[in-house]
C-alpha positions as CSV (number, residue, x, y, z in Angstrom):
1,M,2.8,0.0,-14.1
2,P,4.6,-1.5,-17.1
3,H,2.8,-3.9,-19.3
4,L,3.9,-7.6,-19.1
5,P,2.0,-10.0,-21.2
6,L,0.4,-13.0,-19.4
7,V,-0.9,-16.3,-20.8
8,G,-3.2,-18.9,-19.5
9,G,-5.2,-16.8,-17.1
10,P,-8.9,-16.0,-16.8
11,R,-10.7,-14.5,-19.7
12,G,-9.8,-10.9,-20.1
13,V,-6.5,-11.1,-18.2
14,T,-3.7,-10.8,-20.8
15,S,-1.4,-8.3,-19.1
16,T,-0.2,-7.0,-15.7
17,L,-2.4,-4.0,-16.5
18,D,-5.5,-6.2,-16.2
19,L,-4.5,-7.1,-12.6
20,V,-4.5,-3.5,-11.3
21,G,-7.3,-1.9,-9.3
22,P,-9.8,-0.7,-8.5
23,G,-8.0,0.2,-5.2
24,F,-4.5,-0.5,-4.1
25,T,-3.0,-3.7,-5.6
26,L,-0.1,-5.8,-4.3
27,L,1.4,-7.5,-7.2
28,T,3.5,-10.6,-6.5
29,R,5.3,-13.1,-8.7
30,T,3.5,-16.1,-7.2
31,E,0.6,-16.6,-4.8
32,S,2.0,-16.0,-1.3
33,P,0.3,-16.6,2.0
34,A,2.7,-14.2,3.6
35,W,1.9,-11.4,1.3
36,R,-1.9,-12.2,1.7
37,Q,-1.4,-11.8,5.4
38,Q,0.4,-8.4,4.9
39,A,-2.4,-7.2,2.7
40,A,-5.0,-8.2,5.3
41,S,-3.1,-6.3,7.9
42,G,-2.9,-3.3,5.5
43,S,-6.6,-3.5,5.0
44,Q,-7.1,-3.1,8.7
45,T,-5.8,0.5,8.3
46,G,-9.0,1.2,6.4
47,V,-7.3,0.9,3.0
48,P,-8.3,-2.3,1.1
49,V,-5.4,-4.0,-0.7
50,A,-6.0,-6.7,-3.3
51,V,-3.3,-9.3,-3.8
52,R,-2.7,-10.4,-7.4
53,A,-0.1,-12.9,-8.6
54,L,1.5,-13.0,-12.0
55,N,2.1,-16.8,-11.9
56,T,-0.8,-18.9,-10.6
57,G,-2.0,-22.4,-11.3
58,T,-2.7,-21.6,-14.9
59,Q,-1.6,-18.0,-15.5
60,R,2.0,-17.2,-16.1
61,E,4.3,-14.6,-17.7
62,A,4.4,-15.0,-21.5
63,D,8.2,-14.5,-21.3
64,P,9.7,-16.0,-18.2
65,G,12.0,-13.6,-16.4
66,Q,10.1,-10.4,-17.2
67,W,9.1,-10.0,-13.6
68,E,12.7,-9.9,-12.4
69,R,13.6,-7.4,-15.1
70,L,10.6,-5.2,-14.2
71,I,11.4,-5.0,-10.5
72,G,15.1,-4.8,-11.0
73,G,16.0,-7.8,-8.9
74,T,15.8,-11.5,-8.4
75,A,14.2,-11.7,-5.0
76,P,11.6,-14.5,-5.4
77,D,9.2,-12.9,-2.9
78,A,9.4,-9.4,-4.2
79,A,6.2,-7.4,-4.6
80,L,5.0,-4.1,-6.0
81,L,2.3,-2.0,-4.4
82,L,0.3,-0.2,-7.1
83,R,-1.8,2.8,-6.6
84,P,-5.4,2.8,-7.9
85,D,-4.2,4.8,-10.9
86,G,-1.7,2.1,-11.8
87,H,1.5,3.9,-10.7
88,I,4.0,2.0,-8.5
89,A,3.8,3.3,-5.0
90,W,6.3,1.0,-3.3
91,R,8.6,-2.0,-4.0
92,A,9.7,-4.7,-1.5
93,D,12.0,-7.7,-1.7
94,G,9.8,-9.8,0.6
95,P,6.8,-9.8,3.0
96,A,8.9,-9.0,6.1
97,A,8.1,-5.3,5.5
98,E,5.2,-3.8,7.4
99,L,2.5,-2.9,4.8
100,P,0.3,-0.9,7.2
101,A,3.2,1.5,7.9
102,V,3.9,1.8,4.2
103,L,0.3,2.6,3.5
104,R,0.1,5.2,6.2
105,S,3.3,6.8,4.9
106,I,2.0,6.8,1.3
107,L,-1.3,8.4,2.3
108,A,0.0,10.8,4.9
109,H,-0.9,14.5,4.3
110,R,2.2,16.6,4.4
């Protein structure tokens, strides 16, 4: 996961790296009820998924527009699914995707 500086957040949160873990993390640009619902359905597979937003009531990107550059697009509801080790496992343009199926695919033994 690339480092993006954040400002105005809780003590100790100064970067996107501070939002990752300890399990799977779904990183979104803003707080999204639709993504929270996807994460809850993903957690029903037995894999807990934490949802973290870059831009909240007080926390925001230090340099607006970095999120779009990071994910390579301008979809306002885009999200990244991060593995516990901080690597990007999946990218989506919006919450219409089925997170439980994605998690099963990522964790499937081949």
